[in-house]
Biopython code that builds the backbone (N, CA, C, O; Angstrom):
import numpy as np
from Bio.PDB.StructureBuilder import StructureBuilder

atoms = [
    (1, "MET", "N", (158.321, 100.923, 113.004)),
    (1, "MET", "CA", (157.421, 99.787, 113.054)),
    (1, "MET", "C", (158.125, 98.562, 112.472)),
    (1, "MET", "O", (158.805, 98.649, 111.450)),
    (2, "ARG", "N", (157.952, 97.432, 113.135)),
    (2, "ARG", "CA", (158.586, 96.201, 112.678)),
    (2, "ARG", "C", (157.764, 95.558, 111.572)),
    (2, "ARG", "O", (156.541, 95.692, 111.526)),
    (3, "ASP", "N", (158.458, 94.860, 110.684)),
    (3, "ASP", "CA", (157.766, 94.118, 109.627)),
    (3, "ASP", "C", (157.048, 92.927, 110.241)),
    (3, "ASP", "O", (157.539, 92.345, 111.208)),
    (4, "PRO", "N", (155.881, 92.552, 109.692)),
    (4, "PRO", "CA", (155.185, 91.366, 110.204)),
    (4, "PRO", "C", (156.028, 90.113, 109.968)),
    (4, "PRO", "O", (156.785, 90.027, 109.001)),
    (5, "ILE", "N", (155.883, 89.163, 110.858)),
    (5, "ILE", "CA", (156.612, 87.904, 110.737)),
    (5, "ILE", "C", (155.866, 86.998, 109.775)),
    (5, "ILE", "O", (154.674, 86.744, 109.945)),
    (6, "GLU", "N", (156.567, 86.515, 108.773)),
    (6, "GLU", "CA", (155.969, 85.590, 107.813)),
    (6, "GLU", "C", (155.650, 84.274, 108.525)),
    (6, "GLU", "O", (156.450, 83.775, 109.316)),
    (7, "SER", "N", (154.486, 83.727, 108.238)),
    (7, "SER", "CA", (154.062, 82.478, 108.866)),
    (7, "SER", "C", (153.447, 81.551, 107.823)),
    (7, "SER", "O", (152.728, 82.005, 106.933)),
    (8, "PRO", "N", (153.727, 80.256, 107.931)),
    (8, "PRO", "CA", (153.123, 79.286, 107.014)),
    (8, "PRO", "C", (151.749, 78.810, 107.470)),
    (8, "PRO", "O", (151.151, 77.954, 106.818)),
    (9, "CYS", "N", (151.246, 79.337, 108.561)),
    (9, "CYS", "CA", (149.964, 78.886, 109.116)),
    (9, "CYS", "C", (148.835, 79.091, 108.105)),
    (9, "CYS", "O", (148.697, 80.160, 107.511)),
    (10, "ILE", "N", (148.024, 78.029, 107.922)),
    (10, "ILE", "CA", (146.855, 78.123, 107.047)),
    (10, "ILE", "C", (145.580, 77.861, 107.848)),
    (10, "ILE", "O", (144.524, 77.598, 107.273)),
    (11, "LYS", "N", (145.683, 77.935, 109.160)),
    (11, "LYS", "CA", (144.553, 77.776, 110.084)),
    (11, "LYS", "C", (143.908, 76.400, 110.006)),
    (11, "LYS", "O", (142.694, 76.254, 110.144)),
    (12, "VAL", "N", (144.737, 75.406, 109.783)),
    (12, "VAL", "CA", (144.357, 74.006, 109.916)),
    (12, "VAL", "C", (145.275, 73.480, 111.008)),
    (12, "VAL", "O", (146.424, 73.122, 110.749)),
    (13, "CYS", "N", (144.760, 73.436, 112.224)),
    (13, "CYS", "CA", (145.621, 73.214, 113.388)),
    (13, "CYS", "C", (145.356, 71.868, 114.044)),
    (13, "CYS", "O", (144.421, 71.721, 114.831)),
    (14, "ALA", "N", (146.185, 70.894, 113.713)),
    (14, "ALA", "CA", (146.120, 69.568, 114.327)),
    (14, "ALA", "C", (147.476, 68.912, 114.110)),
    (14, "ALA", "O", (148.058, 69.010, 113.030)),
    (15, "ILE", "N", (147.969, 68.249, 115.135)),
    (15, "ILE", "CA", (149.278, 67.612, 115.051)),
    (15, "ILE", "C", (149.125, 66.148, 114.662)),
    (15, "ILE", "O", (148.346, 65.416, 115.271)),
    (16, "ASP", "N", (149.868, 65.728, 113.653)),
    (16, "ASP", "CA", (149.886, 64.336, 113.217)),
    (16, "ASP", "C", (150.636, 63.513, 114.264)),
    (16, "ASP", "O", (151.778, 63.826, 114.601)),
    (17, "ALA", "N", (150.001, 62.471, 114.773)),
    (17, "ALA", "CA", (150.596, 61.661, 115.842)),
    (17, "ALA", "C", (151.857, 60.925, 115.405)),
    (17, "ALA", "O", (152.736, 60.669, 116.227)),
    (18, "THR", "N", (151.956, 60.586, 114.141)),
    (18, "THR", "CA", (153.105, 59.833, 113.654)),
    (18, "THR", "C", (154.337, 60.715, 113.479)),
    (18, "THR", "O", (155.430, 60.343, 113.906)),
    (19, "THR", "N", (154.171, 61.873, 112.858)),
    (19, "THR", "CA", (155.314, 62.729, 112.555)),
    (19, "THR", "C", (155.548, 63.823, 113.588)),
    (19, "THR", "O", (156.676, 64.287, 113.761)),
    (20, "GLY", "N", (154.485, 64.237, 114.276)),
    (20, "GLY", "CA", (154.593, 65.363, 115.203)),
    (20, "GLY", "C", (154.495, 66.704, 114.509)),
    (20, "GLY", "O", (154.793, 67.735, 115.113)),
    (21, "TRP", "N", (154.086, 66.711, 113.257)),
    (21, "TRP", "CA", (153.974, 67.944, 112.473)),
    (21, "TRP", "C", (152.515, 68.334, 112.312)),
    (21, "TRP", "O", (151.634, 67.475, 112.287)),
    (22, "CYS", "N", (152.264, 69.626, 112.203)),
    (22, "CYS", "CA", (150.917, 70.141, 111.989)),
    (22, "CYS", "C", (150.406, 69.708, 110.614)),
    (22, "CYS", "O", (151.134, 69.773, 109.623)),
    (23, "LEU", "N", (149.147, 69.265, 110.564)),
    (23, "LEU", "CA", (148.552, 68.860, 109.288)),
    (23, "LEU", "C", (148.424, 70.035, 108.326)),
    (23, "LEU", "O", (148.436, 69.842, 107.110)),
    (24, "GLY", "N", (148.304, 71.235, 108.851)),
    (24, "GLY", "CA", (148.132, 72.405, 107.999)),
    (24, "GLY", "C", (149.434, 72.969, 107.468)),
    (24, "GLY", "O", (149.587, 73.163, 106.262)),
    (25, "CYS", "N", (150.373, 73.234, 108.364)),
    (25, "CYS", "CA", (151.589, 73.942, 107.944)),
    (25, "CYS", "C", (152.844, 73.087, 107.937)),
    (25, "CYS", "O", (153.814, 73.425, 107.258)),
    (26, "GLY", "N", (152.848, 71.994, 108.673)),
    (26, "GLY", "CA", (154.012, 71.115, 108.693)),
    (26, "GLY", "C", (155.022, 71.413, 109.790)),
    (26, "GLY", "O", (156.049, 70.742, 109.888)),
    (27, "ARG", "N", (154.737, 72.413, 110.615)),
    (27, "ARG", "CA", (155.671, 72.725, 111.701)),
    (27, "ARG", "C", (155.412, 71.822, 112.907)),
    (27, "ARG", "O", (154.316, 71.290, 113.083)),
    (28, "SER", "N", (156.451, 71.664, 113.734)),
    (28, "SER", "CA", (156.300, 70.935, 114.992)),
    (28, "SER", "C", (155.667, 71.866, 116.020)),
    (28, "SER", "O", (155.600, 73.077, 115.811)),
    (29, "MET", "N", (155.205, 71.297, 117.126)),
    (29, "MET", "CA", (154.623, 72.127, 118.182)),
    (29, "MET", "C", (155.666, 73.097, 118.730)),
    (29, "MET", "O", (155.341, 74.247, 119.026)),
    (30, "ALA", "N", (156.894, 72.657, 118.868)),
    (30, "ALA", "CA", (157.961, 73.533, 119.368)),
    (30, "ALA", "C", (158.192, 74.694, 118.403)),
    (30, "ALA", "O", (158.367, 75.835, 118.830)),
    (31, "GLU", "N", (158.192, 74.401, 117.103)),
    (31, "GLU", "CA", (158.379, 75.463, 116.105)),
    (31, "GLU", "C", (157.219, 76.447, 116.123)),
    (31, "GLU", "O", (157.430, 77.656, 116.032)),
    (32, "ILE", "N", (156.001, 75.944, 116.240)),
    (32, "ILE", "CA", (154.827, 76.815, 116.296)),
    (32, "ILE", "C", (154.908, 77.707, 117.524)),
    (32, "ILE", "O", (154.686, 78.915, 117.436)),
    (33, "GLY", "N", (155.224, 77.118, 118.664)),
    (33, "GLY", "CA", (155.262, 77.861, 119.911)),
    (33, "GLY", "C", (156.338, 78.921, 119.975)),
    (33, "GLY", "O", (156.169, 79.939, 120.645)),
    (34, "SER", "N", (157.438, 78.695, 119.288)),
    (34, "SER", "CA", (158.555, 79.644, 119.345)),
    (34, "SER", "C", (158.681, 80.501, 118.083)),
    (34, "SER", "O", (159.637, 81.264, 117.946)),
    (35, "TRP", "N", (157.729, 80.378, 117.170)),
    (35, "TRP", "CA", (157.838, 81.017, 115.854)),
    (35, "TRP", "C", (158.155, 82.505, 115.930)),
    (35, "TRP", "O", (159.024, 82.987, 115.203)),
    (36, "SER", "N", (157.476, 83.228, 116.783)),
    (36, "SER", "CA", (157.677, 84.683, 116.829)),
    (36, "SER", "C", (159.032, 85.077, 117.406)),
    (36, "SER", "O", (159.475, 86.211, 117.224)),
    (37, "THR", "N", (159.687, 84.160, 118.094)),
    (37, "THR", "CA", (160.998, 84.491, 118.675)),
    (37, "THR", "C", (162.157, 83.836, 117.935)),
    (37, "THR", "O", (163.317, 84.102, 118.251)),
    (38, "LEU", "N", (161.866, 82.988, 116.961)),
    (38, "LEU", "CA", (162.947, 82.372, 116.173)),
    (38, "LEU", "C", (163.640, 83.424, 115.319)),
    (38, "LEU", "O", (163.020, 84.381, 114.856)),
    (39, "ALA", "N", (164.913, 83.230, 115.126)),
    (39, "ALA", "CA", (165.663, 84.107, 114.223)),
    (39, "ALA", "C", (165.102, 83.940, 112.815)),
    (39, "ALA", "O", (164.681, 82.845, 112.440)),
    (40, "SER", "N", (165.094, 85.007, 112.044)),
    (40, "SER", "CA", (164.515, 84.955, 110.698)),
    (40, "SER", "C", (165.198, 83.900, 109.839)),
    (40, "SER", "O", (164.541, 83.283, 109.000)),
    (41, "GLU", "N", (166.485, 83.676, 110.022)),
    (41, "GLU", "CA", (167.199, 82.655, 109.253)),
    (41, "GLU", "C", (166.655, 81.262, 109.593)),
    (41, "GLU", "O", (166.467, 80.438, 108.698)),
    (42, "ARG", "N", (166.403, 80.999, 110.865)),
    (42, "ARG", "CA", (165.849, 79.713, 111.280)),
    (42, "ARG", "C", (164.433, 79.531, 110.734)),
    (42, "ARG", "O", (164.075, 78.439, 110.291)),
    (43, "ARG", "N", (163.621, 80.602, 110.764)),
    (43, "ARG", "CA", (162.269, 80.510, 110.185)),
    (43, "ARG", "C", (162.349, 80.173, 108.704)),
    (43, "ARG", "O", (161.581, 79.339, 108.225)),
    (44, "ARG", "N", (163.256, 80.799, 107.970)),
    (44, "ARG", "CA", (163.400, 80.508, 106.532)),
    (44, "ARG", "C", (163.824, 79.053, 106.312)),
    (44, "ARG", "O", (163.355, 78.408, 105.374)),
    (45, "THR", "N", (164.705, 78.536, 107.169)),
    (45, "THR", "CA", (165.147, 77.142, 107.051)),
    (45, "THR", "C", (163.967, 76.197, 107.256)),
    (45, "THR", "O", (163.777, 75.257, 106.484)),
    (46, "VAL", "N", (163.183, 76.444, 108.287)),
    (46, "VAL", "CA", (162.004, 75.617, 108.549)),
    (46, "VAL", "C", (161.041, 75.699, 107.370)),
    (46, "VAL", "O", (160.549, 74.674, 106.901)),
    (47, "MET", "N", (160.771, 76.905, 106.891)),
    (47, "MET", "CA", (159.828, 77.081, 105.770)),
    (47, "MET", "C", (160.286, 76.304, 104.536)),
    (47, "MET", "O", (159.456, 75.786, 103.788)),
    (48, "ALA", "N", (161.582, 76.220, 104.322)),
    (48, "ALA", "CA", (162.100, 75.483, 103.167)),
    (48, "ALA", "C", (161.865, 73.979, 103.305)),
    (48, "ALA", "O", (161.847, 73.265, 102.302)),
    (49, "GLU", "N", (161.686, 73.499, 104.511)),
    (49, "GLU", "CA", (161.486, 72.067, 104.761)),
    (49, "GLU", "C", (160.015, 71.649, 104.736)),
    (49, "GLU", "O", (159.722, 70.456, 104.660)),
    (50, "LEU", "N", (159.096, 72.592, 104.797)),
    (50, "LEU", "CA", (157.692, 72.271, 105.022)),
    (50, "LEU", "C", (157.037, 71.450, 103.916)),
    (50, "LEU", "O", (156.289, 70.520, 104.221)),
    (51, "ASP", "N", (157.284, 71.753, 102.659)),
    (51, "ASP", "CA", (156.660, 70.973, 101.575)),
    (51, "ASP", "C", (157.055, 69.505, 101.677)),
    (51, "ASP", "O", (156.220, 68.621, 101.485)),
    (52, "GLY", "N", (158.314, 69.245, 101.975)),
    (52, "GLY", "CA", (158.777, 67.866, 102.123)),
    (52, "GLY", "C", (158.132, 67.175, 103.303)),
    (52, "GLY", "O", (157.774, 66.000, 103.218)),
    (53, "ARG", "N", (157.983, 67.884, 104.393)),
    (53, "ARG", "CA", (157.332, 67.316, 105.573)),
    (53, "ARG", "C", (155.877, 66.983, 105.275)),
    (53, "ARG", "O", (155.410, 65.882, 105.569)),
    (54, "LEU", "N", (155.165, 67.939, 104.691)),
    (54, "LEU", "CA", (153.741, 67.732, 104.409)),
    (54, "LEU", "C", (153.519, 66.555, 103.479)),
    (54, "LEU", "O", (152.528, 65.837, 103.614)),
    (55, "ALA", "N", (154.423, 66.347, 102.543)),
    (55, "ALA", "CA", (154.301, 65.231, 101.604)),
    (55, "ALA", "C", (154.428, 63.880, 102.303)),
    (55, "ALA", "O", (153.971, 62.868, 101.773)),
    (56, "LYS", "N", (155.039, 63.852, 103.476)),
    (56, "LYS", "CA", (155.241, 62.600, 104.208)),
    (56, "LYS", "C", (154.084, 62.236, 105.136)),
    (56, "LYS", "O", (154.058, 61.132, 105.681)),
    (57, "ILE", "N", (153.131, 63.144, 105.322)),
    (57, "ILE", "CA", (152.006, 62.875, 106.225)),
    (57, "ILE", "C", (150.922, 62.114, 105.455)),
    (57, "ILE", "O", (150.357, 62.628, 104.490)),
    (58, "VAL", "N", (150.643, 60.900, 105.890)),
    (58, "VAL", "CA", (149.675, 60.018, 105.229)),
    (58, "VAL", "C", (148.269, 60.613, 105.316)),
    (58, "VAL", "O", (147.825, 61.027, 106.387)),
    (59, "ASP", "N", (147.578, 60.649, 104.179)),
    (59, "ASP", "CA", (146.186, 61.127, 104.082)),
    (59, "ASP", "C", (146.011, 62.542, 104.620)),
    (59, "ASP", "O", (144.946, 62.875, 105.139)),
    (60, "ARG", "N", (147.030, 63.373, 104.505)),
    (60, "ARG", "CA", (147.011, 64.713, 105.064)),
    (60, "ARG", "C", (145.837, 65.550, 104.575)),
    (60, "ARG", "O", (145.139, 66.156, 105.388)),
    (61, "ASP", "N", (145.604, 65.597, 103.276)),
    (61, "ASP", "CA", (144.540, 66.445, 102.724)),
    (61, "ASP", "C", (143.171, 66.080, 103.274)),
    (61, "ASP", "O", (142.396, 66.960, 103.646)),
    (62, "VAL", "N", (142.874, 64.807, 103.328)),
    (62, "VAL", "CA", (141.581, 64.348, 103.826)),
    (62, "VAL", "C", (141.450, 64.678, 105.310)),
    (62, "VAL", "O", (140.424, 65.203, 105.742)),
    (63, "ARG", "N", (142.468, 64.378, 106.079)),
    (63, "ARG", "CA", (142.422, 64.609, 107.520)),
    (63, "ARG", "C", (142.404, 66.091, 107.859)),
    (63, "ARG", "O", (141.742, 66.490, 108.817)),
    (64, "ALA", "N", (143.103, 66.905, 107.108)),
    (64, "ALA", "CA", (143.197, 68.334, 107.396)),
    (64, "ALA", "C", (141.847, 69.028, 107.277)),
    (64, "ALA", "O", (141.590, 69.998, 107.989)),
    (65, "ARG", "N", (140.990, 68.553, 106.398)),
    (65, "ARG", "CA", (139.664, 69.183, 106.228)),
    (65, "ARG", "C", (138.867, 69.198, 107.529)),
    (65, "ARG", "O", (138.047, 70.091, 107.748)),
    (66, "ASN", "N", (139.104, 68.223, 108.381)),
    (66, "ASN", "CA", (138.364, 68.123, 109.641)),
    (66, "ASN", "C", (138.850, 69.114, 110.696)),
    (66, "ASN", "O", (138.203, 69.269, 111.732)),
    (67, "TYR", "N", (139.961, 69.778, 110.458)),
    (67, "TYR", "CA", (140.557, 70.641, 111.469)),
    (67, "TYR", "C", (140.659, 72.104, 111.073)),
    (67, "TYR", "O", (141.375, 72.859, 111.730)),
    (68, "ARG", "N", (139.978, 72.526, 110.037)),
    (68, "ARG", "CA", (140.028, 73.923, 109.622)),
    (68, "ARG", "C", (139.347, 74.766, 110.682)),
    (68, "ARG", "O", (138.223, 74.473, 111.092)),
    (69, "LEU", "N", (140.033, 75.823, 111.130)),
    (69, "LEU", "CA", (139.483, 76.710, 112.152)),
    (69, "LEU", "C", (138.334, 77.534, 111.592)),
    (69, "LEU", "O", (138.331, 77.853, 110.403)),
    (70, "PRO", "N", (137.366, 77.883, 112.417)),
    (70, "PRO", "CA", (136.235, 78.704, 111.961)),
    (70, "PRO", "C", (136.717, 80.026, 111.369)),
    (70, "PRO", "O", (137.640, 80.654, 111.887)),
    (71, "GLY", "N", (136.088, 80.430, 110.294)),
    (71, "GLY", "CA", (136.459, 81.680, 109.634)),
    (71, "GLY", "C", (137.643, 81.566, 108.700)),
    (71, "GLY", "O", (138.051, 82.558, 108.096)),
    (72, "ALA", "N", (138.199, 80.378, 108.572)),
    (72, "ALA", "CA", (139.373, 80.192, 107.706)),
    (72, "ALA", "C", (138.954, 79.719, 106.329)),
    (72, "ALA", "O", (139.804, 79.508, 105.464)),
]
sb = StructureBuilder()
sb.init_structure("model")
sb.init_model(0)
sb.init_chain("A")
sb.init_seg("    ")
for serial, (resi, resn, name, xyz) in enumerate(atoms, 1):
    if name == "N":
        sb.init_residue(resn, " ", resi, " ")
    sb.init_atom(name, np.array(xyz, "f"), 0.0, 1.0, " ", f" {name:<3s}", serial, name[0])
structure = sb.get_structure()
C-alpha cells in the first residue's frame, strides 16, 4: 500500500486574481491540478514556499472565510 500524499489543502478553495494562488493553501491552479503526480521533492519545495506566498495575498484571512467548503 502506498503512503498518502501530503497536501496543504485546508478546503478554502478560491484563486486570488492578483497572485494566481489559492487563498487557502497558496498553491497555483497548475500545482493543485498536478499535485498527485508531482515528484515528492517538488511537492516539498512548493510546500516550503507556501507561507511566504500566503503572506503576500492582500486581506487573505478575511477573503478566505467566504470560500470555506461545506463540512470543513
